[in-house]
CHARMM-style PDB file with segment names, atoms N, HN, CA, C and O in Angstrom:
ATOM      1  N   MET     1      70.675-146.630  28.490  1.00  0.00      PROA
ATOM      2  CA  MET     1      70.031-146.170  29.743  1.00  0.00      PROA
ATOM      3  C   MET     1      69.451-144.710  29.649  1.00  0.00      PROA
ATOM      4  O   MET     1      70.241-143.783  29.473  1.00  0.00      PROA
ATOM      5  N   ILE     2      67.978-144.447  29.770  1.00  0.00      PROA
ATOM      6  HN  ILE     2      67.336-145.200  29.913  1.00  0.00      PROA
ATOM      7  CA  ILE     2      67.521-143.467  30.327  1.00  0.00      PROA
ATOM      8  C   ILE     2      68.033-142.488  31.431  1.00  0.00      PROA
ATOM      9  O   ILE     2      68.313-142.969  32.529  1.00  0.00      PROA
ATOM     10  N   ASP     3      68.136-141.513  31.274  1.00  0.00      PROA
ATOM     11  HN  ASP     3      67.908-141.122  30.382  1.00  0.00      PROA
ATOM     12  CA  ASP     3      68.259-140.662  32.356  1.00  0.00      PROA
ATOM     13  C   ASP     3      67.297-140.168  32.981  1.00  0.00      PROA
ATOM     14  O   ASP     3      66.654-139.574  32.115  1.00  0.00      PROA
ATOM     15  N   SER     4      66.611-139.993  34.298  1.00  0.00      PROA
ATOM     16  HN  SER     4      67.133-140.475  35.002  1.00  0.00      PROA
ATOM     17  CA  SER     4      65.483-139.841  34.772  1.00  0.00      PROA
ATOM     18  C   SER     4      65.553-138.626  34.604  1.00  0.00      PROA
ATOM     19  O   SER     4      64.387-138.279  34.416  1.00  0.00      PROA
ATOM     20  N   ASP     5      66.303-137.606  34.545  1.00  0.00      PROA
ATOM     21  HN  ASP     5      67.251-137.888  34.698  1.00  0.00      PROA
ATOM     22  CA  ASP     5      65.703-136.594  34.204  1.00  0.00      PROA
ATOM     23  C   ASP     5      65.114-136.258  33.121  1.00  0.00      PROA
ATOM     24  O   ASP     5      64.774-135.086  33.280  1.00  0.00      PROA
ATOM     25  N   ASP     6      64.669-136.761  31.695  1.00  0.00      PROA
ATOM     26  HN  ASP     6      64.945-137.713  31.566  1.00  0.00      PROA
ATOM     27  CA  ASP     6      64.652-136.612  30.992  1.00  0.00      PROA
ATOM     28  C   ASP     6      63.131-137.501  30.703  1.00  0.00      PROA
ATOM     29  O   ASP     6      62.648-137.648  29.580  1.00  0.00      PROA
ATOM     30  N   THR     7      62.692-137.891  31.634  1.00  0.00      PROA
ATOM     31  HN  THR     7      63.085-137.772  32.546  1.00  0.00      PROA
ATOM     32  CA  THR     7      61.211-138.750  31.631  1.00  0.00      PROA
ATOM     33  C   THR     7      60.526-137.688  31.704  1.00  0.00      PROA
ATOM     34  O   THR     7      60.980-136.554  31.861  1.00  0.00      PROA
ATOM     35  N   GLN     8      59.060-138.089  31.561  1.00  0.00      PROA
ATOM     36  HN  GLN     8      58.692-139.010  31.434  1.00  0.00      PROA
ATOM     37  CA  GLN     8      57.986-137.302  31.592  1.00  0.00      PROA
ATOM     38  C   GLN     8      57.518-136.901  33.370  1.00  0.00      PROA
ATOM     39  O   GLN     8      57.247-137.883  34.062  1.00  0.00      PROA
ATOM     40  N   PRO     9      57.449-135.696  33.953  1.00  0.00      PROA
ATOM     41  CA  PRO     9      57.059-136.009  35.319  1.00  0.00      PROA
ATOM     42  C   PRO     9      55.788-136.763  35.675  1.00  0.00      PROA
ATOM     43  O   PRO     9      54.892-137.028  34.873  1.00  0.00      PROA
ATOM     44  N   PRO    10      55.804-137.037  36.790  1.00  0.00      PROA
ATOM     45  CA  PRO    10      54.865-137.272  37.423  1.00  0.00      PROA
ATOM     46  C   PRO    10      53.305-137.169  37.618  1.00  0.00      PROA
ATOM     47  O   PRO    10      52.902-136.263  38.348  1.00  0.00      PROA
ATOM     48  N   ALA    11      52.405-138.004  37.040  1.00  0.00      PROA
ATOM     49  HN  ALA    11      52.732-138.740  36.448  1.00  0.00      PROA
ATOM     50  CA  ALA    11      50.945-137.083  37.217  1.00  0.00      PROA
ATOM     51  C   ALA    11      50.704-136.174  38.096  1.00  0.00      PROA
ATOM     52  O   ALA    11      49.872-135.279  37.953  1.00  0.00      PROA
ATOM     53  N   PRO    12      51.562-136.376  39.265  1.00  0.00      PROA
ATOM     54  CA  PRO    12      51.019-134.912  39.843  1.00  0.00      PROA
ATOM     55  C   PRO    12      51.825-133.380  39.730  1.00  0.00      PROA
ATOM     56  O   PRO    12      51.617-132.310  40.303  1.00  0.00      PROA
ATOM     57  N   HSD    13      52.453-133.646  39.101  1.00  0.00      PROA
ATOM     58  HN  HSD    13      52.623-134.515  38.636  1.00  0.00      PROA
ATOM     59  CA  HSD    13      53.815-132.365  38.703  1.00  0.00      PROA
ATOM     60  C   HSD    13      53.013-131.667  37.809  1.00  0.00      PROA
ATOM     61  O   HSD    13      52.861-130.446  37.848  1.00  0.00      PROA
ATOM     62  N   ARG    14      52.166-132.895  36.490  1.00  0.00      PROA
ATOM     63  HN  ARG    14      52.289-133.887  36.459  1.00  0.00      PROA
ATOM     64  CA  ARG    14      51.763-132.217  35.255  1.00  0.00      PROA
ATOM     65  C   ARG    14      50.552-131.484  35.811  1.00  0.00      PROA
ATOM     66  O   ARG    14      50.145-130.369  35.486  1.00  0.00      PROA
ATOM     67  N   ASN    15      50.070-132.303  36.687  1.00  0.00      PROA
ATOM     68  HN  ASN    15      50.400-133.209  36.951  1.00  0.00      PROA
ATOM     69  CA  ASN    15      48.796-131.781  37.225  1.00  0.00      PROA
ATOM     70  C   ASN    15      48.403-130.109  37.827  1.00  0.00      PROA
ATOM     71  O   ASN    15      47.512-129.299  37.575  1.00  0.00      PROA
ATOM     72  N   ARG    16      49.749-130.138  38.857  1.00  0.00      PROA
ATOM     73  HN  ARG    16      50.473-130.796  39.063  1.00  0.00      PROA
ATOM     74  CA  ARG    16      50.001-128.918  38.961  1.00  0.00      PROA
ATOM     75  C   ARG    16      50.691-127.733  37.862  1.00  0.00      PROA
ATOM     76  O   ARG    16      50.787-126.555  38.205  1.00  0.00      PROA
ATOM     77  N   VAL    17      51.045-128.110  36.820  1.00  0.00      PROA
ATOM     78  HN  VAL    17      50.967-129.067  36.541  1.00  0.00      PROA
ATOM     79  CA  VAL    17      51.336-127.579  35.755  1.00  0.00      PROA
ATOM     80  C   VAL    17      49.970-127.041  35.455  1.00  0.00      PROA
ATOM     81  O   VAL    17      49.693-125.850  35.598  1.00  0.00      PROA
ATOM     82  N   LEU    18      49.057-128.017  35.002  1.00  0.00      PROA
ATOM     83  HN  LEU    18      49.281-128.985  34.885  1.00  0.00      PROA
ATOM     84  CA  LEU    18      47.964-127.804  34.291  1.00  0.00      PROA
ATOM     85  C   LEU    18      46.649-126.512  35.049  1.00  0.00      PROA
ATOM     86  O   LEU    18      45.907-125.614  34.650  1.00  0.00      PROA
ATOM     87  N   ASP    19      47.080-127.280  36.490  1.00  0.00      PROA
ATOM     88  HN  ASP    19      47.683-128.010  36.814  1.00  0.00      PROA
ATOM     89  CA  ASP    19      46.038-126.287  37.354  1.00  0.00      PROA
ATOM     90  C   ASP    19      46.652-124.784  37.415  1.00  0.00      PROA
ATOM     91  O   ASP    19      46.106-123.828  37.965  1.00  0.00      PROA
ATOM     92  N   ALA    20      47.885-124.771  36.748  1.00  0.00      PROA
ATOM     93  HN  ALA    20      48.329-125.548  36.301  1.00  0.00      PROA
ATOM     94  CA  ALA    20      48.726-123.362  37.255  1.00  0.00      PROA
ATOM     95  C   ALA    20      48.381-122.967  35.761  1.00  0.00      PROA
ATOM     96  O   ALA    20      48.877-121.845  35.660  1.00  0.00      PROA
ATOM     97  N   LEU    21      47.753-123.309  34.453  1.00  0.00      PROA
ATOM     98  HN  LEU    21      47.350-124.220  34.535  1.00  0.00      PROA
ATOM     99  CA  LEU    21      47.433-123.056  33.672  1.00  0.00      PROA
ATOM    100  C   LEU    21      46.097-122.596  33.130  1.00  0.00      PROA
ATOM    101  O   LEU    21      45.695-121.997  32.133  1.00  0.00      PROA
ATOM    102  N   LYS    22      45.636-123.084  34.114  1.00  0.00      PROA
ATOM    103  HN  LYS    22      45.963-123.571  34.924  1.00  0.00      PROA
ATOM    104  CA  LYS    22      43.723-122.948  34.163  1.00  0.00      PROA
ATOM    105  C   LYS    22      43.555-121.673  34.943  1.00  0.00      PROA
ATOM    106  O   LYS    22      42.714-120.871  34.536  1.00  0.00      PROA
ATOM    107  N   ARG    23      44.500-121.299  36.387  1.00  0.00      PROA
ATOM    108  HN  ARG    23      45.183-121.951  36.717  1.00  0.00      PROA
ATOM    109  CA  ARG    23      44.565-120.481  36.662  1.00  0.00      PROA
ATOM    110  C   ARG    23      45.094-118.944  36.014  1.00  0.00      PROA
ATOM    111  O   ARG    23      44.418-117.917  36.065  1.00  0.00      PROA
ATOM    112  N   ALA    24      46.099-119.032  35.565  1.00  0.00      PROA
ATOM    113  HN  ALA    24      46.648-119.866  35.524  1.00  0.00      PROA
ATOM    114  CA  ALA    24      46.844-117.967  34.484  1.00  0.00      PROA
ATOM    115  C   ALA    24      45.393-117.752  33.573  1.00  0.00      PROA
ATOM    116  O   ALA    24      44.634-116.784  33.610  1.00  0.00      PROA
ATOM    117  N   GLU    25      45.274-119.107  32.676  1.00  0.00      PROA
ATOM    118  HN  GLU    25      45.891-119.894  32.646  1.00  0.00      PROA
ATOM    119  CA  GLU    25      44.439-118.321  31.839  1.00  0.00      PROA
ATOM    120  C   GLU    25      42.680-117.712  32.020  1.00  0.00      PROA
ATOM    121  O   GLU    25      41.858-117.084  31.352  1.00  0.00      PROA
ATOM    122  N   ARG    26      42.759-118.211  33.045  1.00  0.00      PROA
ATOM    123  HN  ARG    26      43.427-118.721  33.588  1.00  0.00      PROA
ATOM    124  CA  ARG    26      41.268-117.696  34.140  1.00  0.00      PROA
ATOM    125  C   ARG    26      41.007-115.978  34.211  1.00  0.00      PROA
ATOM    126  O   ARG    26      40.080-115.213  33.944  1.00  0.00      PROA
ATOM    127  N   LYS    27      42.787-115.843  34.881  1.00  0.00      PROA
ATOM    128  HN  LYS    27      43.540-116.465  35.098  1.00  0.00      PROA
ATOM    129  CA  LYS    27      43.024-114.193  34.987  1.00  0.00      PROA
ATOM    130  C   LYS    27      43.560-113.359  33.796  1.00  0.00      PROA
ATOM    131  O   LYS    27      43.603-112.131  33.861  1.00  0.00      PROA
ATOM    132  N   VAL    28      44.065-114.221  32.443  1.00  0.00      PROA
ATOM    133  HN  VAL    28      44.029-115.219  32.389  1.00  0.00      PROA
ATOM    134  CA  VAL    28      43.928-113.316  31.429  1.00  0.00      PROA
ATOM    135  C   VAL    28      42.893-113.211  30.742  1.00  0.00      PROA
ATOM    136  O   VAL    28      42.595-112.042  30.499  1.00  0.00      PROA
ATOM    137  N   PHE    29      41.619-114.666  29.960  1.00  0.00      PROA
ATOM    138  HN  PHE    29      41.861-115.616  30.158  1.00  0.00      PROA
ATOM    139  CA  PHE    29      40.718-114.460  29.694  1.00  0.00      PROA
ATOM    140  C   PHE    29      40.013-114.054  28.345  1.00  0.00      PROA
ATOM    141  O   PHE    29      38.852-114.018  27.937  1.00  0.00      PROA
ATOM    142  N   THR    30      41.430-113.729  27.782  1.00  0.00      PROA
ATOM    143  HN  THR    30      42.372-113.759  28.114  1.00  0.00      PROA
ATOM    144  CA  THR    30      41.078-113.266  26.525  1.00  0.00      PROA
ATOM    145  C   THR    30      41.217-114.241  25.282  1.00  0.00      PROA
ATOM    146  O   THR    30      40.472-114.212  24.302  1.00  0.00      PROA
ATOM    147  N   ARG    31      42.275-115.101  25.467  1.00  0.00      PROA
ATOM    148  HN  ARG    31      42.880-115.125  26.263  1.00  0.00      PROA
ATOM    149  CA  ARG    31      42.308-116.531  24.617  1.00  0.00      PROA
ATOM    150  C   ARG    31      42.485-117.427  24.985  1.00  0.00      PROA
ATOM    151  O   ARG    31      42.541-117.245  26.201  1.00  0.00      PROA
ATOM    152  N   PRO    32      42.703-118.853  24.703  1.00  0.00      PROA
ATOM    153  CA  PRO    32      42.679-120.078  25.481  1.00  0.00      PROA
ATOM    154  C   PRO    32      44.396-120.137  26.261  1.00  0.00      PROA
ATOM    155  O   PRO    32      45.071-119.152  26.556  1.00  0.00      PROA
ATOM    156  N   ALA    33      44.612-120.965  26.367  1.00  0.00      PROA
ATOM    157  HN  ALA    33      44.063-121.766  26.127  1.00  0.00      PROA
ATOM    158  CA  ALA    33      45.818-121.354  26.728  1.00  0.00      PROA
ATOM    159  C   ALA    33      46.514-121.990  25.968  1.00  0.00      PROA
ATOM    160  O   ALA    33      45.837-122.717  25.242  1.00  0.00      PROA
ATOM    161  N   PRO    34      47.825-122.063  25.762  1.00  0.00      PROA
ATOM    162  CA  PRO    34      48.277-122.385  24.681  1.00  0.00      PROA
ATOM    163  C   PRO    34      48.076-124.235  24.648  1.00  0.00      PROA
ATOM    164  O   PRO    34      47.389-124.746  25.532  1.00  0.00      PROA
ATOM    165  N   LYS    35      48.590-124.934  23.800  1.00  0.00      PROA
ATOM    166  HN  LYS    35      49.148-124.520  23.081  1.00  0.00      PROA
ATOM    167  CA  LYS    35      48.706-126.340  23.331  1.00  0.00      PROA
ATOM    168  C   LYS    35      49.556-127.371  24.041  1.00  0.00      PROA
ATOM    169  O   LYS    35      49.271-128.305  24.790  1.00  0.00      PROA
ATOM    170  N   SER    36      50.836-126.835  23.499  1.00  0.00      PROA
ATOM    171  HN  SER    36      51.067-126.076  22.890  1.00  0.00      PROA
ATOM    172  CA  SER    36      52.159-127.550  23.554  1.00  0.00      PROA
ATOM    173  C   SER    36      53.025-127.115  24.676  1.00  0.00      PROA
ATOM    174  O   SER    36      53.174-125.903  24.834  1.00  0.00      PROA
ATOM    175  N   ALA    37      53.559-127.867  25.399  1.00  0.00      PROA
ATOM    176  HN  ALA    37      53.438-128.852  25.271  1.00  0.00      PROA
ATOM    177  CA  ALA    37      54.387-127.981  26.321  1.00  0.00      PROA
ATOM    178  C   ALA    37      55.183-126.763  26.710  1.00  0.00      PROA
ATOM    179  O   ALA    37      55.077-126.086  27.733  1.00  0.00      PROA
ATOM    180  N   LYS    38      55.732-126.667  26.026  1.00  0.00      PROA
ATOM    181  HN  LYS    38      55.818-127.216  25.195  1.00  0.00      PROA
ATOM    182  CA  LYS    38      57.074-125.261  25.774  1.00  0.00      PROA
ATOM    183  C   LYS    38      56.234-124.176  25.663  1.00  0.00      PROA
ATOM    184  O   LYS    38      56.714-123.073  25.926  1.00  0.00      PROA
ATOM    185  N   ALA    39      55.260-124.244  25.381  1.00  0.00      PROA
ATOM    186  HN  ALA    39      54.870-125.140  25.167  1.00  0.00      PROA
ATOM    187  CA  ALA    39      54.260-122.681  25.120  1.00  0.00      PROA
ATOM    188  C   ALA    39      53.655-122.625  26.452  1.00  0.00      PROA
ATOM    189  O   ALA    39      53.676-121.504  26.959  1.00  0.00      PROA
ATOM    190  N   GLN    40      53.051-123.681  27.233  1.00  0.00      PROA
ATOM    191  HN  GLN    40      53.034-124.592  26.821  1.00  0.00      PROA
ATOM    192  CA  GLN    40      52.138-123.578  28.248  1.00  0.00      PROA
ATOM    193  C   GLN    40      53.090-123.219  29.069  1.00  0.00      PROA
ATOM    194  O   GLN    40      52.773-122.505  30.020  1.00  0.00      PROA
ATOM    195  N   MET    41      54.569-123.652  28.886  1.00  0.00      PROA
ATOM    196  HN  MET    41      54.826-124.231  28.113  1.00  0.00      PROA
ATOM    197  CA  MET    41      55.697-123.043  30.271  1.00  0.00      PROA
ATOM    198  C   MET    41      55.967-121.415  30.465  1.00  0.00      PROA
ATOM    199  O   MET    41      56.150-120.585  31.356  1.00  0.00      PROA
ATOM    200  N   LYS    42      55.866-121.529  28.999  1.00  0.00      PROA
ATOM    201  HN  LYS    42      55.717-122.204  28.276  1.00  0.00      PROA
ATOM    202  CA  LYS    42      56.474-119.997  28.495  1.00  0.00      PROA
ATOM    203  C   LYS    42      55.293-119.031  28.760  1.00  0.00      PROA
ATOM    204  O   LYS    42      55.465-117.915  29.252  1.00  0.00      PROA
ATOM    205  N   PHE    43      54.116-119.511  28.414  1.00  0.00      PROA
ATOM    206  HN  PHE    43      53.976-120.417  28.015  1.00  0.00      PROA
ATOM    207  CA  PHE    43      52.689-118.547  28.952  1.00  0.00      PROA
ATOM    208  C   PHE    43      52.574-118.102  30.404  1.00  0.00      PROA
ATOM    209  O   PHE    43      52.197-117.022  30.859  1.00  0.00      PROA
ATOM    210  N   LEU    44      53.167-119.657  31.265  1.00  0.00      PROA
ATOM    211  HN  LEU    44      53.473-120.534  30.895  1.00  0.00      PROA
ATOM    212  CA  LEU    44      52.952-119.343  32.761  1.00  0.00      PROA
ATOM    213  C   LEU    44      54.065-118.640  33.442  1.00  0.00      PROA
ATOM    214  O   LEU    44      54.035-118.194  34.589  1.00  0.00      PROA
ATOM    215  N   TYR    45      55.235-118.585  32.444  1.00  0.00      PROA
ATOM    216  HN  TYR    45      55.259-118.948  31.513  1.00  0.00      PROA
ATOM    217  CA  TYR    45      56.507-117.810  32.746  1.00  0.00      PROA
ATOM    218  C   TYR    45      56.051-116.349  32.604  1.00  0.00      PROA
ATOM    219  O   TYR    45      56.017-115.614  33.591  1.00  0.00      PROA
ATOM    220  N   THR    46      55.795-116.042  31.711  1.00  0.00      PROA
ATOM    221  HN  THR    46      55.822-116.639  30.909  1.00  0.00      PROA
ATOM    222  CA  THR    46      55.255-114.406  31.527  1.00  0.00      PROA
ATOM    223  C   THR    46      54.087-113.660  32.153  1.00  0.00      PROA
ATOM    224  O   THR    46      54.042-112.449  32.368  1.00  0.00      PROA
ATOM    225  N   ARG    47      53.092-114.623  32.429  1.00  0.00      PROA
ATOM    226  HN  ARG    47      53.130-115.607  32.254  1.00  0.00      PROA
ATOM    227  CA  ARG    47      52.231-114.179  33.227  1.00  0.00      PROA
ATOM    228  C   ARG    47      52.471-114.236  34.522  1.00  0.00      PROA
ATOM    229  O   ARG    47      51.598-113.490  34.965  1.00  0.00      PROA
ATOM    230  N   THR    48      52.976-114.561  35.278  1.00  0.00      PROA
ATOM    231  HN  THR    48      53.685-115.167  34.918  1.00  0.00      PROA
ATOM    232  CA  THR    48      53.456-114.955  36.888  1.00  0.00      PROA
ATOM    233  C   THR    48      54.770-113.531  36.817  1.00  0.00      PROA
ATOM    234  O   THR    48      55.055-112.844  37.798  1.00  0.00      PROA
ATOM    235  N   LYS    49      55.378-113.374  35.464  1.00  0.00      PROA
ATOM    236  HN  LYS    49      55.147-113.932  34.667  1.00  0.00      PROA
ATOM    237  CA  LYS    49      56.222-112.051  35.804  1.00  0.00      PROA
ATOM    238  C   LYS    49      57.033-112.789  37.101  1.00  0.00      PROA
ATOM    239  O   LYS    49      57.203-112.059  38.078  1.00  0.00      PROA
ATOM    240  N   GLN    50      57.701-114.595  37.212  1.00  0.00      PROA
ATOM    241  HN  GLN    50      57.563-115.188  36.419  1.00  0.00      PROA
ATOM    242  CA  GLN    50      58.555-114.300  38.265  1.00  0.00      PROA
ATOM    243  C   GLN    50      59.855-114.933  37.659  1.00  0.00      PROA
ATOM    244  O   GLN    50      60.005-115.038  36.441  1.00  0.00      PROA
ATOM    245  N   SER    51      60.757-115.335  38.544  1.00  0.00      PROA
ATOM    246  HN  SER    51      60.636-115.250  39.533  1.00  0.00      PROA
ATOM    247  CA  SER    51      61.398-116.195  37.905  1.00  0.00      PROA
ATOM    248  C   SER    51      61.683-117.428  37.444  1.00  0.00      PROA
ATOM    249  O   SER    51      60.590-117.947  37.218  1.00  0.00      PROA
ATOM    250  N   THR    52      62.700-118.323  37.131  1.00  0.00      PROA
ATOM    251  HN  THR    52      63.589-117.901  37.314  1.00  0.00      PROA
ATOM    252  CA  THR    52      62.264-119.889  36.449  1.00  0.00      PROA
ATOM    253  C   THR    52      62.121-120.819  38.384  1.00  0.00      PROA
ATOM    254  O   THR    52      61.638-121.894  38.740  1.00  0.00      PROA
ATOM    255  N   LYS    53      62.928-119.511  39.251  1.00  0.00      PROA
ATOM    256  HN  LYS    53      63.320-118.638  38.962  1.00  0.00      PROA
ATOM    257  CA  LYS    53      63.168-121.006  40.367  1.00  0.00      PROA
ATOM    258  C   LYS    53      61.912-120.334  41.276  1.00  0.00      PROA
ATOM    259  O   LYS    53      61.371-120.963  42.185  1.00  0.00      PROA
ATOM    260  N   ALA    54      61.619-119.282  40.983  1.00  0.00      PROA
ATOM    261  HN  ALA    54      62.058-118.770  40.244  1.00  0.00      PROA
ATOM    262  CA  ALA    54      60.204-118.598  42.026  1.00  0.00      PROA
ATOM    263  C   ALA    54      58.857-119.600  41.123  1.00  0.00      PROA
ATOM    264  O   ALA    54      57.945-119.992  41.851  1.00  0.00      PROA
ATOM    265  N   LEU    55      58.792-119.890  39.946  1.00  0.00      PROA
ATOM    266  HN  LEU    55      59.533-119.571  39.354  1.00  0.00      PROA
ATOM    267  CA  LEU    55      58.021-120.395  39.255  1.00  0.00      PROA
ATOM    268  C   LEU    55      57.742-121.450  39.691  1.00  0.00      PROA
ATOM    269  O   LEU    55      56.664-121.758  40.198  1.00  0.00      PROA
ATOM    270  N   ALA    56      59.129-122.451  39.473  1.00  0.00      PROA
ATOM    271  HN  ALA    56      60.006-122.201  39.061  1.00  0.00      PROA
ATOM    272  CA  ALA    56      58.988-123.858  39.972  1.00  0.00      PROA
ATOM    273  C   ALA    56      58.783-124.133  41.166  1.00  0.00      PROA
ATOM    274  O   ALA    56      58.147-125.142  41.471  1.00  0.00      PROA
ATOM    275  N   GLU    57      59.311-123.239  42.131  1.00  0.00      PROA
ATOM    276  HN  GLU    57      59.828-122.419  41.883  1.00  0.00      PROA
ATOM    277  CA  GLU    57      58.756-123.721  43.312  1.00  0.00      PROA
ATOM    278  C   GLU    57      57.259-123.311  43.508  1.00  0.00      PROA
ATOM    279  O   GLU    57      56.709-124.240  44.098  1.00  0.00      PROA
ATOM    280  N   GLN    58      56.558-122.507  43.306  1.00  0.00      PROA
ATOM    281  HN  GLN    58      57.005-121.751  42.827  1.00  0.00      PROA
ATOM    282  CA  GLN    58      55.332-122.156  42.889  1.00  0.00      PROA
ATOM    283  C   GLN    58      54.253-123.675  42.490  1.00  0.00      PROA
ATOM    284  O   GLN    58      53.321-124.164  43.129  1.00  0.00      PROA
ATOM    285  N   LEU    59      54.890-124.087  41.161  1.00  0.00      PROA
ATOM    286  HN  LEU    59      55.647-123.690  40.642  1.00  0.00      PROA
ATOM    287  CA  LEU    59      54.449-125.145  41.077  1.00  0.00      PROA
ATOM    288  C   LEU    59      54.734-126.444  41.515  1.00  0.00      PROA
ATOM    289  O   LEU    59      54.085-127.407  41.107  1.00  0.00      PROA
ATOM    290  N   GLY    60      55.685-126.548  42.340  1.00  0.00      PROA
ATOM    291  HN  GLY    60      56.212-125.765  42.671  1.00  0.00      PROA
ATOM    292  CA  GLY    60      56.465-127.967  42.775  1.00  0.00      PROA
ATOM    293  C   GLY    60      57.170-128.910  42.155  1.00  0.00      PROA
ATOM    294  O   GLY    60      56.921-130.102  42.337  1.00  0.00      PROA
ATOM    295  N   VAL    61      58.101-128.503  41.376  1.00  0.00      PROA
ATOM    296  HN  VAL    61      58.303-127.535  41.228  1.00  0.00      PROA
ATOM    297  CA  VAL    61      58.967-129.106  40.570  1.00  0.00      PROA
ATOM    298  C   VAL    61      60.671-128.131  40.470  1.00  0.00      PROA
ATOM    299  O   VAL    61      60.992-127.008  40.859  1.00  0.00      PROA
ATOM    300  N   SER    62      61.307-129.061  39.869  1.00  0.00      PROA
ATOM    301  HN  SER    62      61.046-129.973  39.553  1.00  0.00      PROA
ATOM    302  CA  SER    62      62.683-128.638  40.169  1.00  0.00      PROA
ATOM    303  C   SER    62      62.839-127.305  39.085  1.00  0.00      PROA
ATOM    304  O   SER    62      62.023-127.094  38.187  1.00  0.00      PROA
ATOM    305  N   THR    63      63.685-126.705  39.271  1.00  0.00      PROA
ATOM    306  HN  THR    63      64.347-126.876  40.001  1.00  0.00      PROA
ATOM    307  CA  THR    63      63.613-125.259  38.613  1.00  0.00      PROA
ATOM    308  C   THR    63      64.402-125.657  37.139  1.00  0.00      PROA
ATOM    309  O   THR    63      64.199-124.897  36.193  1.00  0.00      PROA
ATOM    310  N   ARG    64      65.499-127.107  36.893  1.00  0.00      PROA
ATOM    311  HN  ARG    64      65.664-127.724  37.662  1.00  0.00      PROA
ATOM    312  CA  ARG    64      65.823-127.394  35.804  1.00  0.00      PROA
ATOM    313  C   ARG    64      64.008-128.154  34.867  1.00  0.00      PROA
ATOM    314  O   ARG    64      63.725-128.004  33.678  1.00  0.00      PROA
ATOM    315  N   THR    65      63.353-128.726  35.684  1.00  0.00      PROA
ATOM    316  HN  THR    65      63.583-128.848  36.650  1.00  0.00      PROA
ATOM    317  CA  THR    65      62.181-128.920  35.009  1.00  0.00      PROA
ATOM    318  C   THR    65      61.466-127.737  34.121  1.00  0.00      PROA
ATOM    319  O   THR    65      60.856-127.920  33.068  1.00  0.00      PROA
ATOM    320  N   VAL    66      61.620-126.828  34.601  1.00  0.00      PROA
ATOM    321  HN  VAL    66      62.115-126.679  35.457  1.00  0.00      PROA
ATOM    322  CA  VAL    66      61.036-125.521  33.688  1.00  0.00      PROA
ATOM    323  C   VAL    66      61.885-125.317  32.918  1.00  0.00      PROA
ATOM    324  O   VAL    66      61.676-125.601  31.739  1.00  0.00      PROA
ATOM    325  N   GLN    67      62.865-124.878  33.232  1.00  0.00      PROA
ATOM    326  HN  GLN    67      63.035-124.648  34.191  1.00  0.00      PROA
ATOM    327  CA  GLN    67      63.779-124.925  32.148  1.00  0.00      PROA
ATOM    328  C   GLN    67      63.727-125.893  31.276  1.00  0.00      PROA
ATOM    329  O   GLN    67      64.096-125.410  30.206  1.00  0.00      PROA
ATOM    330  N   ARG    68      63.407-127.272  31.117  1.00  0.00      PROA
ATOM    331  HN  ARG    68      63.107-127.665  31.987  1.00  0.00      PROA
ATOM    332  CA  ARG    68      63.264-127.935  30.524  1.00  0.00      PROA
ATOM    333  C   ARG    68      61.924-127.797  29.452  1.00  0.00      PROA
ATOM    334  O   ARG    68      62.040-128.093  28.263  1.00  0.00      PROA
ATOM    335  N   TYR    69      60.815-127.371  29.968  1.00  0.00      PROA
ATOM    336  HN  TYR    69      60.722-127.130  30.934  1.00  0.00      PROA
ATOM    337  CA  TYR    69      59.873-127.054  29.208  1.00  0.00      PROA
ATOM    338  C   TYR    69      60.090-125.887  28.203  1.00  0.00      PROA
ATOM    339  O   TYR    69      59.647-125.702  27.069  1.00  0.00      PROA
ATOM    340  N   ARG    70      61.106-124.999  29.177  1.00  0.00      PROA
ATOM    341  HN  ARG    70      61.466-125.149  30.098  1.00  0.00      PROA
ATOM    342  CA  ARG    70      60.714-124.144  28.316  1.00  0.00      PROA
ATOM    343  C   ARG    70      61.781-124.200  27.029  1.00  0.00      PROA
ATOM    344  O   ARG    70      61.763-123.343  26.145  1.00  0.00      PROA
ATOM    345  N   ALA    71      62.334-124.870  27.039  1.00  0.00      PROA
ATOM    346  HN  ALA    71      62.348-125.566  27.757  1.00  0.00      PROA
ATOM    347  CA  ALA    71      63.687-125.360  25.699  1.00  0.00      PROA
ATOM    348  C   ALA    71      62.741-126.137  25.401  1.00  0.00      PROA
ATOM    349  O   ALA    71      62.810-126.016  24.178  1.00  0.00      PROA
ATOM    350  N   GLY    72      61.814-126.925  25.589  1.00  0.00      PROA
ATOM    351  HN  GLY    72      61.758-127.024  26.582  1.00  0.00      PROA
ATOM    352  CA  GLY    72      60.925-127.452  24.794  1.00  0.00      PROA
ATOM    353  C   GLY    72      61.758-129.381  24.755  1.00  0.00      PROA
ATOM    354  O   GLY    72      61.746-130.305  23.942  1.00  0.00      PROA
ATOM    355  N   GLN    73      62.296-129.177  25.967  1.00  0.00      PROA
ATOM    356  HN  GLN    73      62.306-128.427  26.628  1.00  0.00      PROA
ATOM    357  CA  GLN    73      63.233-130.725  25.438  1.00  0.00      PROA
ATOM    358  C   GLN    73      62.066-131.757  26.770  1.00  0.00      PROA
ATOM    359  O   GLN    73      62.580-132.842  27.044  1.00  0.00      PROA
ATOM    360  N   GLN    74      61.224-131.594  27.224  1.00  0.00      PROA
ATOM    361  HN  GLN    74      60.806-130.713  27.002  1.00  0.00      PROA
ATOM    362  CA  GLN    74      59.666-132.119  27.593  1.00  0.00      PROA
ATOM    363  C   GLN    74      58.826-131.752  27.225  1.00  0.00      PROA
ATOM    364  O   GLN    74      58.605-130.584  26.904  1.00  0.00      PROA
ATOM    365  N   THR    75      58.157-132.617  27.174  1.00  0.00      PROA
ATOM    366  HN  THR    75      58.336-133.565  27.435  1.00  0.00      PROA
ATOM    367  CA  THR    75      56.390-132.561  26.903  1.00  0.00      PROA
ATOM    368  C   THR    75      55.593-133.274  28.094  1.00  0.00      PROA
ATOM    369  OT1 THR    75      54.363-133.327  28.068  1.00  0.00      PROA
TER     370      THR     75
END
């Protein structure tokens, strides 16, 4: 049985993450955003200078989802 926490997030959450990446990339504008999910979340986390909880709230996902992306457990 697959745990629902280990599955890929629904498309709306993924779109929020991608939109946040685009906004952050425009602010930085020196190089393109990372390609892997882990690197993307690390990029967002370091650019926003927020806690995991605050970043999760901003993205509209759970704190655990942000933690999984940062650990490379979710793609």
